[in-house]
C-alpha positions as CSV (number, residue, x, y, z in Angstrom):
1,M,0.0,0.0,0.1
2,E,2.9,2.3,0.9
3,L,4.6,2.2,-2.5
4,I,1.1,2.5,-4.2
5,R,0.3,5.6,-2.2
6,L,3.9,7.1,-2.9
7,H,3.2,6.5,-6.7
8,V,-0.1,8.3,-6.5
9,R,0.7,11.0,-4.3
10,G,4.4,11.4,-5.0
11,P,7.3,11.9,-2.2
12,M,6.1,12.2,1.2
13,T,7.5,12.5,4.6
14,I,7.4,9.5,6.8
15,T,4.7,11.3,9.0
16,E,2.8,11.9,5.8
17,L,2.9,8.7,4.6
18,A,1.9,7.1,7.9
19,D,-1.1,9.4,8.1
20,S,-2.1,8.4,4.8
21,V,-2.1,4.7,5.1
22,Q,-3.3,5.1,8.9
23,R,-0.3,3.5,10.5
24,T,2.0,4.7,13.4
25,H,5.0,6.7,12.4
26,S,7.1,4.0,14.2
27,A,5.7,1.1,12.0
28,I,6.1,3.2,8.8
29,S,9.7,4.0,9.7
30,Q,10.4,0.6,10.1
31,K,8.6,-0.4,6.9
32,V,10.6,2.4,5.1
33,A,13.9,1.0,6.3
34,A,13.2,-2.3,5.0
35,M,11.9,-0.9,1.7
36,R,15.1,1.1,1.5
37,T,17.1,-2.1,2.0
38,A,15.4,-3.7,-0.7
39,G,16.0,-0.8,-3.1
40,L,12.5,0.4,-3.4
41,V,12.5,3.7,-2.0
42,E,15.3,6.5,-1.1
43,T,15.2,9.0,1.9
44,T,16.5,12.4,1.9
45,A,16.3,15.3,4.6
46,G,12.9,16.6,4.8
47,A,11.9,20.4,5.2
48,D,13.5,20.3,8.9
49,A,16.2,18.2,10.4
50,R,13.6,15.8,11.9
51,S,11.8,14.6,9.0
52,K,12.7,12.5,6.1
53,L,11.3,12.5,2.5
54,V,10.5,9.2,0.9
55,T,10.7,8.8,-2.8
56,L,10.5,5.7,-5.0
57,T,13.3,4.3,-6.7
58,A,13.3,3.2,-10.5
59,K,13.3,-0.6,-9.2
60,A,9.8,0.4,-7.4
61,T,8.5,2.3,-10.3
62,A,9.2,-0.8,-12.6
63,I,6.9,-3.0,-10.6
64,I,4.3,-0.5,-9.6
65,D,1.9,-1.6,-12.3
66,R,1.9,-5.2,-10.8
67,L,1.7,-4.2,-7.3
68,M,-1.4,-2.1,-8.3
69,A,-3.0,-4.9,-10.0
70,E,-2.4,-7.1,-6.9
71,W,-4.0,-4.5,-4.9
72,R,-7.1,-4.3,-7.1
73,A,-7.3,-8.2,-7.1
74,T,-7.1,-8.1,-3.3
75,E,-9.7,-5.7,-2.9
76,A,-12.0,-7.5,-5.2
77,A,-11.5,-10.9,-3.5
78,V,-12.4,-9.0,-0.4
79,A,-15.6,-7.7,-1.8
80,E,-16.5,-11.1,-3.1
81,L,-16.0,-12.7,0.3
82,D,-18.1,-9.9,1.9
83,A,-20.9,-10.6,-0.5
84,E,-20.7,-14.5,0.2
85,I,-20.8,-14.4,4.0
86,P,-23.4,-12.7,6.3
87,Y,-20.6,-10.9,8.4
88,P,-18.5,-8.4,6.6
89,L,-14.7,-9.3,6.6
90,A,-13.6,-5.9,7.7
91,Q,-15.8,-6.3,10.7
92,V,-14.3,-9.7,11.5
93,V,-10.8,-8.1,11.7
94,R,-11.9,-5.1,13.9
95,D,-13.6,-7.7,16.2
96,L,-10.5,-9.7,16.6
97,E,-8.3,-7.0,17.0
98,E,-10.5,-5.6,19.8
99,A,-10.5,-9.4,21.2
100,L,-6.8,-9.5,21.1
101,R,-6.4,-6.1,22.8
102,R,-8.3,-7.4,25.7
103,K,-6.1,-10.7,25.7
104,S,-3.2,-11.4,23.4
105,F,-3.2,-14.7,21.3
106,H,0.2,-15.4,23.0
107,D,-1.5,-15.1,26.5
108,R,-4.5,-17.1,25.5
109,I,-2.1,-19.9,24.3
110,A,0.1,-19.8,27.5
111,E,-3.1,-20.0,29.7
112,K,-4.0,-23.2,27.8
113,L,-0.6,-24.8,28.2
114,A,-0.6,-24.0,31.8
115,Q,-3.8,-26.0,32.2
116,D,-2.5,-28.9,30.2
117,T,-0.6,-31.6,32.3
118,A,1.4,-32.8,29.3
119,W,2.9,-29.2,29.1
120,R,4.0,-29.1,32.6
């Protein structure tokens, strides 16, 4: 999503990119670092010393049409699933996120293992 957003909107700071994809600055900063390592983006100093401007590389531009096709196919598959089930997939995700905020998947497994005599 981030590469597509950069393609459509042009270079952005990490903060702008994070806001545009509704992720935390920290998460996008880590993702930008990974994309930079993969040769998909370059970063330069932003308008102030604390910001970085993220720009697509030629490598990313060369694959952007395929990424956009994959994104469209993914969105269409989600819409198809939503039409087939009585409970929207996006709502399932939100409900799972909320349940996992109450108790993590790790804690749920640890709790079950603590009750299993074979684990002790």
